[in-house]
C-alpha positions as CSV (number, residue, x, y, z in Angstrom):
1,X,-43.1,-80.5,-21.9
2,X,-45.3,-78.2,-23.9
3,X,-44.1,-76.8,-27.2
4,X,-43.9,-73.0,-27.4
5,X,-46.6,-71.3,-29.5
6,X,-44.6,-69.3,-32.0
7,X,-46.2,-67.2,-34.8
8,X,-45.5,-68.7,-38.2
9,X,-44.0,-65.4,-39.5
10,X,-41.4,-65.4,-36.7
11,X,-40.4,-69.0,-37.4
12,X,-40.0,-68.4,-41.1
13,X,-38.1,-65.2,-40.5
14,X,-35.7,-67.1,-38.2
15,X,-35.2,-69.9,-40.7
16,X,-34.6,-67.4,-43.5
17,X,-31.8,-65.7,-41.6
18,X,-30.2,-69.0,-40.5
19,X,-30.0,-70.2,-44.1
20,X,-28.7,-66.8,-45.2
21,X,-31.6,-66.3,-47.6
22,X,-32.0,-62.8,-46.3
23,X,-28.8,-62.0,-48.3
24,X,-26.7,-60.4,-45.7
25,X,-24.2,-57.8,-47.1
26,X,-20.5,-58.4,-47.3
27,X,-20.5,-62.2,-47.5
28,X,-18.2,-63.7,-50.2
29,X,-18.5,-67.2,-51.6
30,X,-16.2,-68.7,-49.0
31,X,-18.0,-66.9,-46.2
32,X,-21.4,-68.3,-47.3
33,X,-20.1,-71.9,-47.6
34,X,-18.3,-71.6,-44.3
35,X,-21.4,-70.3,-42.5
36,X,-23.6,-73.0,-44.0
37,X,-21.0,-75.6,-43.2
38,X,-20.9,-76.6,-46.9
39,X,-23.2,-76.6,-49.9
40,X,-24.6,-79.9,-51.1
41,X,-24.8,-80.4,-54.8
42,X,-23.9,-83.1,-57.3
43,X,-23.7,-80.5,-60.1
44,X,-21.3,-77.6,-59.8
45,X,-23.8,-75.2,-61.3
46,X,-26.3,-76.1,-58.6
47,X,-23.8,-75.3,-55.9
48,X,-23.0,-72.0,-57.6
49,X,-26.7,-71.2,-57.7
50,X,-27.1,-72.1,-54.0
51,X,-24.3,-69.8,-53.0
52,X,-25.4,-66.9,-55.3
53,X,-28.9,-67.0,-53.8
54,X,-27.4,-66.2,-50.5
55,X,-25.2,-63.2,-51.5
56,X,-26.3,-59.6,-51.4
57,X,-25.1,-58.5,-54.8
58,X,-25.7,-60.3,-58.0
59,X,-23.4,-60.0,-61.0
60,X,-23.1,-61.9,-64.2
61,X,-19.3,-61.5,-64.1
62,X,-19.0,-63.1,-60.6
63,X,-17.0,-66.2,-60.7
64,X,-16.8,-68.6,-57.8
65,X,-13.6,-68.4,-55.8
66,X,-11.7,-71.5,-54.7
67,X,-10.9,-72.0,-51.1
68,X,-7.3,-72.4,-49.9
69,X,-7.7,-76.2,-50.1
70,X,-8.5,-75.9,-53.8
71,X,-12.2,-76.9,-53.4
72,X,-15.2,-74.8,-54.3
């Protein structure tokens, strides 16, 4: 089976959207984590950064919100 010949820019665009790095509007912290099926980080600040990089708006005052289970 031959592999499809896809342009690099198309592949990168698809990967950017799938990882939410295009910062879609309207996604809160829980929405981002849910769509990514979790955020891996041993350090809480790294997890916060990973989520913030995927949210449309940036604010110094934004605080992470806890999920209904009490986890980040």
